[in-house]
C-alpha positions in Angstrom: -9.8 -5.7 7.9 -13.0 -3.0 8.1 -14.2 -4.2 4.4 -15.6 -7.1 2.9 -17.5 -9.0 -0.4 -21.1 -9.8 -0.1 -20.4 -13.3 -2.4 -23.9 -13.0 -3.4 -23.4 -10.1 -5.3 -19.9 -8.9 -5.7 -20.8 -6.3 -3.6 -18.3 -4.3 -1.1 -19.8 -3.5 2.2 -18.3 -1.7 5.4 -18.0 -2.6 9.2 -20.6 0.0 9.9 -23.2 -1.2 6.7 -22.8 -4.7 7.9 -24.0 -3.8 11.2 -26.6 -1.6 10.3 -28.0 -4.8 8.0 -27.8 -7.3 11.2 -29.8 -4.7 13.3 -32.1 -5.0 10.4 -31.8 -8.9 10.0 -30.8 -8.6 6.3 -27.3 -8.3 6.4 -25.4 -10.8 4.5 -24.3 -14.1 5.0 -22.3 -15.1 2.3 -19.1 -12.4 3.3 -15.1 -13.0 2.5 -12.1 -10.6 2.2 -11.7 -8.5 -0.1 -7.7 -9.3 -0.7 -8.1 -13.3 -0.8 -11.7 -14.3 -1.4 -12.1 -16.0 1.5 -15.2 -16.7 4.0 -14.5 -13.7 6.9 -16.8 -13.3 9.7 -17.4 -10.3 11.9 -15.2 -9.4 15.1 -15.1 -7.5 18.3 -19.0 -6.8 17.5 -19.8 -5.0 20.8 -17.6 -3.1 20.6 -17.3 -0.1 18.0 -13.6 1.2 18.0 -11.9 -2.5 17.2 -15.3 -4.0 15.3 -13.5 -5.7 12.4 -13.6 -8.4 9.6 -12.0 -11.3 10.6 -10.3 -14.8 8.8 -11.8 -18.1 10.1 -9.4 -20.0 11.9 -6.1 -21.5 10.1 -6.7 -19.7 6.7 -4.1 -17.3 5.7 -4.4 -14.5 3.6 -2.4 -12.1 0.6 -3.7 -9.1 2.7 -0.4 -8.3 4.7 0.0 -6.5 7.8 3.6 -4.8 7.7 3.5 -4.4 10.8 2.4 -7.8 12.2 5.5 -9.1 9.9 7.8 -6.8 11.6 7.2 -8.0 15.0 7.7 -11.5 14.0 11.2 -12.0 14.0 14.3 -10.1 13.9 16.0 -11.7 10.9 12.5 -9.3 9.2 13.9 -6.2 10.2 16.4 -4.0 8.1 19.5 -2.6 10.5 19.3 0.6 11.1 22.1 1.5 8.2 19.9 -0.2 5.7 17.3 1.8 6.5 18.9 5.1 6.4 20.5 3.5 3.0 16.4 2.8 1.5 15.0 6.4 2.9 17.7 8.3 1.2 17.7 6.3 -2.3 14.3 6.6 -1.9 14.2 10.5 -1.8 16.7 10.7 -4.9 14.5 9.1 -6.9 11.1 10.4 -5.6 9.8 11.6 -9.0 10.5 8.6 -10.6 8.4 7.0 -7.9 5.4 9.0 -8.8 5.9 9.2 -11.8 5.4 5.2 -11.8 2.2 5.5 -9.6 1.0 8.1 -11.5 1.1 5.8 -14.9 -0.6 3.6 -12.7 -3.1 6.0 -11.6 -3.6 9.1 -13.4 -5.5 11.5 -11.5 -3.1 11.4 -8.4 -1.4 14.5 -7.1 1.8 15.6 -5.9 -0.3 15.6 -2.2 -1.4 12.6 -2.6 1.7 11.3 -2.9 3.0 12.7 -0.2 0.0 12.1 2.1 0.8 8.1 0.7 4.7 8.0 1.1 3.3 9.2 5.0 1.0 6.2 5.8 4.1 4.1 3.7 5.8 5.0 6.7 3.6 4.4 9.7 3.0 1.0 8.2 7.1 0.0 8.9 6.5 -2.0 5.5 10.0 0.2 5.0 11.3 -1.2 7.6 11.2 -4.6 6.3 14.1 -6.6 5.0 14.1 -6.5 1.0 11.9 -3.6 0.9 13.4 -1.6 -1.6 12.4 1.4 -4.1 11.3 -1.0 -6.7 8.6 -2.1 -4.6 7.7 1.6 -3.5 4.6 2.5 -5.6 3.0 -0.5 -5.8 3.1 -0.2 -1.5 1.2 3.1 -2.0 -1.4 2.3 -4.1 -1.7 -0.7 -1.9 -1.9 1.9 1.4 -4.1 4.1 -1.1 -7.5 4.8 -0.2 -10.9 3.7 -3.0 -10.9 6.6 -5.5 -12.8 6.5 -8.4 -14.6 3.5 -8.1 -11.3 1.4 -7.9 -8.6 0.4 -4.9 -5.6 -1.7 -5.3 -4.3 -4.9 -3.5 -1.1 -5.6 -3.8 -1.0 -9.4 -3.3 1.5 -11.5 -1.5 3.1 -15.6 -1.9 3.2 -17.5 1.6 4.2 -14.5 3.8 5.5 -14.6 5.9 8.9 -16.3 4.6 12.4 -15.6 4.0 12.5 -13.9 1.7 9.9 -11.9 2.6 9.3 -10.6 -1.5 9.5 -12.9 -3.9 8.8 -11.1 -7.0 9.4 -13.9 -9.1 6.1 -15.7 -7.9 3.2 -14.7 -10.2 1.3 -14.4 -7.2 3.3 -10.9 -6.6 1.0 -9.0 -8.2 -1.4 -5.7 -8.1 -4.7 -6.3 -9.0 -6.8 -3.0 -9.5 -10.4 -3.6 -8.8 -13.1 -1.6 -11.0 -16.5 -1.3 -8.8 -19.6 0.1 -10.5 -21.9 3.0 -8.9 -23.4 0.2 -6.4 -20.0 -0.9 -4.7 -19.8 -4.2 -6.7 -16.9 -5.7 -8.4 -17.3 -5.3 -12.2 -13.3 -6.6 -12.8 -9.9 -6.3 -11.8 -6.9 -5.7 -13.5 -3.2 -6.7 -12.9 -0.5 -4.9 -13.3 2.9 -6.7 -12.7 5.3 -5.6 -10.7 8.3 -4.0 -12.8 11.7 -2.5 -11.5 11.4 -1.0 -14.5 10.5 3.0 -14.2 13.7 2.9 -12.3 16.1 2.7 -15.6 14.0 5.8 -17.1 16.0 8.9 -16.6 14.0 12.0 -16.2 14.8 15.8 -15.2 12.9 16.6 -11.9 10.5 19.6 -12.6 11.0 22.9 -10.3 7.4 22.6 -9.2 7.1 19.2 -8.0 10.4 19.4 -6.3 9.1 23.2 -4.6 6.4 20.9 -3.6 7.7 17.9 -2.1 11.7 18.5 -0.7 10.7 19.9 2.7 7.7 17.4 2.9 10.1 14.5 1.9 12.7 15.8 5.0 10.3 15.6 7.4 8.5 12.4 6.3 11.7 10.5 6.4 13.2 12.2 9.4 16.7 13.9 7.9 19.0 15.2 9.5 21.6 17.8 8.4 24.2 17.2 6.6 22.7 14.4 4.9 19.5 16.8 4.5 21.5 19.5 2.9 23.4 16.6 0.6 20.2 15.1 -0.2 18.4 18.8 -1.6 21.0 19.7 -2.9 21.7 16.7 -5.2 17.8 16.7 -6.5 17.9 20.6 -6.9 20.9 19.2 -9.8 18.4 17.3 -11.3 16.2 20.1 -11.8 15.0 21.5 -15.3 
């Protein structure tokens, strides 16, 4: 974690900024995790490459490291067959997922969406048991960078658990944090996790498909003959 909250003024502070203030002996003393609001401290203080904020021992957090969960136990991992099914399902529903993302964050474009899908693959979130297409928009926003003075956090309930995703819990929500010009939190907005967007029928615009079809095949490493099948299926859904 490379940012924290100064609890005294609700400002978001980066590791680099914290270190600058520390050298001047004016660094904030009351800092917390931006995800769970529990207190944190600066770890690996003397190493610029590994320096980060960390929770105190025995403090759990709703900020999930997907790679860490994946490595915890085999039961949290999809089989190769399940992963392939999810990748194909995501490609076939890519426009619905994109629409849901832009419905929540309207200034996202196709290029932004492609970058988020790359982050999603690198995070190993797709490899976890229970991850399906209904979660993809919210995971993408969770992984997105701060933009227009706002950022998103997908919170989880008692992770790791089996099943990993317990969407019936009211603790599983997407939170949008809105910041002022001084990087202080103004307010938060709760965005419910819903799969309703998958029930809406769309014709895929040719402009969208032209931009995304090759990156999708590459990002998800789809091989022949599946690539041709998926491309044709998407073309059949065009305007």
